N, C-alpha and C positions, 0 to 999 in steps of 0.2 A: 459868391453867396457865402455868407457867414454862418457858421454852425451855431447851435444853441449855446447860450451863455451858461456858465456855471451857476450864476445867480438866479437863472430862471426857476420859478417855482415848479416843483414836481407835481405831475397830475395827481389829483386826489382820487382815491378809490371810492370815496363817498361813505357817509356815516352808516348807511344800511349794510354795506359789505363789511365794514369794520365791526359792526355789531354782530353780524352773522359769523364772522371768522372765529371768534372765541368759542361759541357753542359747538361749531362743527369740529374744530380742532380737539376740543376736550372730549367730544363724543368718539372721535376716531381713536384718540389715545385710550379711552376706556375700553373700546372694542379690542384694541391691540393687547391691552393688558389681560383681558379675558381669554383671548386666544393663546397668549403665553402660558396662562395658568392651566388651560386645557392641555396644551402640549406637554407641560411639565407633569401633569397628572398622568397622561398616557405614557410618558417616558419612564416614570417611576414604576408603574405597573408592568411595563415591558422589560425594563432592565433587570429588575429583581424577580421577574417571572412569578409575580403574585397571582394566586388564583382569584377568580371572581368572588369567592367567599370572603376574601380579605380586602381586595380593592378592585372593584369592577372597572372596566374601561369606560371612558366618557360616552363612546358610541353605544354601548350596551345600556347605560343608564338613560340615555336619550331615547332609545327604542322602547324601553319599559315605560318611560314617562308618556311618550306619545301614544303607545298602545292602550294604556290605562285611561288616558283622557278620551280617546276615541270610543272605546267600548263602554265608557261610563262608570268604570270601577271607582275612580277617584271622586266623582262629582257628589255623591251622598255624604262621603266623609268630609269633603271640602265645605259643603253647605253647613254641616254641623259645627265644624271649627270656625267658620266665619260668623255664625250665630253667637258662639261663645265669645269670639273676639269683640264683636259689636256690643254685646251686653256688658261684658267686663269693662270695655273701654268707656261706655257711656256711664256706668256706675262709678268707676274709679276717677274719670275725668270730672264728673259732677261733684263728687265728694272732695276731690283735690282743689278744684277752683272755689267751691263754696267755703270749705274750711280754711283755705288759704286766705280768702278775702276777709273772713271773720277775724283770723289771727292778725292779719295786717292792720286792721283797724282798731285792734285792742291789744296793747302790750300785756295786759293782765291775762288774757286768753292765751297769748304766746307762752308766758311763763307756766301756765297750768297745763296746756295741751302739748306743747312741742316735745317734751321728753317722752310722752307716750307715742307720738307719731314716729319718733326715732326708733323707739323700742319695737314698734310694729314692723319696721323695715329691717331690724336686726335679726328677726326670726327667719330661719330658712323656709322658703316657700314650699319646697318639695315635701318637707316634713309636715306641713299643714294640710296637704292634699288628702291623706286618709282621714283626718279629722273632719274636713269639710264633707267628705263622702258619708261619714256617719251622721253628720248634722243634716245635710240636704239631700241625701240619696244619691242614686247613680245617674241622674239626668244632667241637664246642661248647667244647672245652678252652681254646683261645686267648682266646675272648671271656670265659669264666669267670675266666681268669687276670687279664685286664684289670680285670674287676669286683672281684676279690679284692684286687688291688693298690690300687685306688682306695678301697675301703671298709676297708682294714686300719688306716690311720693314725688315724681318729677313735676306734676301739675301743682301739688301743694307748694313745693319750694319755689318754683318759678313764678307762680301767682304772688306768693309772699314777697319775693324780691322785686318783682315788677311794680306792685302797688306801692312799695316803699321807696322806689327809685325816683319819685317825682322831686323836682327841685323845690327847695324850701321857699324860694321867692314866689314861685307859681302858687303854692298852697297859701302863702300869706296874702297874695293879691286876691285870690278867691274869697278868703276870709274877710278882707277889707271891704269887699263889695257885698258881704252878707250872705255868701253861699253856705247852704246847709251842708252837713257832712254827706248827706245823700247826693246832693249836687256835685260836691267835690269828687265823690266816688265815681259817679256816672260820667261826668264831663271832663274829669281831669285824671284821676288815678287809673280807672279802667282803660281809657285810650292809651295811656302811657304804658300800661302793662301788656297790651296786646302782643307785641313782639315776643315778650317773655312767655306768655301763655301759649302762643303758637309753637315756640321752640319746645315747651314741655309736651304739647300735643304730639309733635312729631316723634319725640322719644317715646312717649307712652304708647303710641299705636304700635310700634315695633315690640315693645315690651309686653303688650297684651297678646301678641302672637305667641311669644315664649310662654306666657302664663297659661294660655289656653292649652297649648301642647303639653306643658308640664302637668296640668290638671288631668289630661287624658291618659297619662301614663298609669294612673291609679284607678282601677275599676271602671274602665270605659270600654265599650265594644263598638263605638262609632267615633269618627273624627280621625284626623291625620296622625295625631299622637297615638291613637289606638292602633292605626295601621302600621306605624313604626314598630310598636311592640309585637304585632302579629307577624310582621316580616322578620323580626329578630327570632321569634320562635320557630319560624319555618326556615331559618338560615338563608333567607332570600335577600342578600346584600344589595343587588342591583335595585330591587324594589324599595329598600330602605333609602338608598341614595336618591332615587327618583322622588320620594316623598320629601327628602331634605331640599331638593331643588325646588319643588313646588312650594314649599313653605317659604323659601327665600324669595321666590317671585311674588308671593302674596305680601310678604313684609315690605318689599321694595315698592310694590304698586300702592299699598296703603300709605306708605311714607310720601311717595310722590303726589298722591291725591291730596294729602293734607298740605303739602308744600304749595300745590296749585291753589288751594283755597286760601292759603295765607297770602299769596301774591295778589289774588283778586281782591281780598279784603283790604290789604294795605294800599293797593292802587286806588281803590274807591275812597278810602279815607284821605289819601293825599289830594283828591280832587274836591272833597267836601270840606268847607270851612265851617265848623259847628258854631252856632251862636247860642250862648248860654244866657238865659234870662234869669236874673236874680231878683230878690225882693226889692221893692221900691222902684222898679222899672229899669234898673241898671242891666247892662249886658256886657258879656265878655266874649270877644271873638278870638279864637286861637289861630295864630299864624302857623305854628308848627304842627306836623302830623302826629307828634308825640305828646301834645298837650302841655308843653313846657314854656311857650312864649306867647302868653295872652296879651291882648290890648283891650282897653276898655272903651266903652261908648255909652251914650245915653239913649234910652228908648224914646 
């Protein structure tokens, strides 16, 4: 009986197993890295004999976090901060996408407005918090304004770059078939800009968490940022670290939620071939999911 030949093909593990192996390995490596960071944290606190006031142990922080989640201490503050994040993100993203679209379609507006947009981002946001408190009071609005100001710029720049990254040949083909500027924007430029816009949204949602917390540092008695300031006043470092961990979890969860939305939208776009009807009965059907490879037809 002859053994297997060297030239015999190796058994395939299958595409499903190969596709699963990557996420599983990367997830295990991420958990391993987290475990190493926790061990290093514990080792530094133990080796240098640091008191809990300076650096609490990971176990102490975990106990404080779980206890305050169970007894409901964190939930009212978390709800206030999430409201500020949502409001600031909605305002900042809407202004960023809207103004970025206007500037992308008008070089004149870019020359007029772009310097002021850059100047608004050069100002330190923490220094603006007291001014917003004077203008808007001690409610949610000043914190949402800080969050909106911080998350505005990534959406503005990404929308501007995405709308202007369309290939000139695609724009010329749309013009040749009589597409209006609005049709070019809806059926060509905006689909092409979607990956850029989603990238800006992912960055902005994390920055809106930072903006809301920074706003709560000034004149707030509710919210996770106010809880950080209160724990600092009480010299309760484990509580402060527990709030840090909670804010990190919130930021990661919001980022992953937007990443999931992006995957769903882009997957749906890849399955749909949009048909653009132009004046005179002409139609343009896009092959590419990025709106850059159209082919023409007659209605």
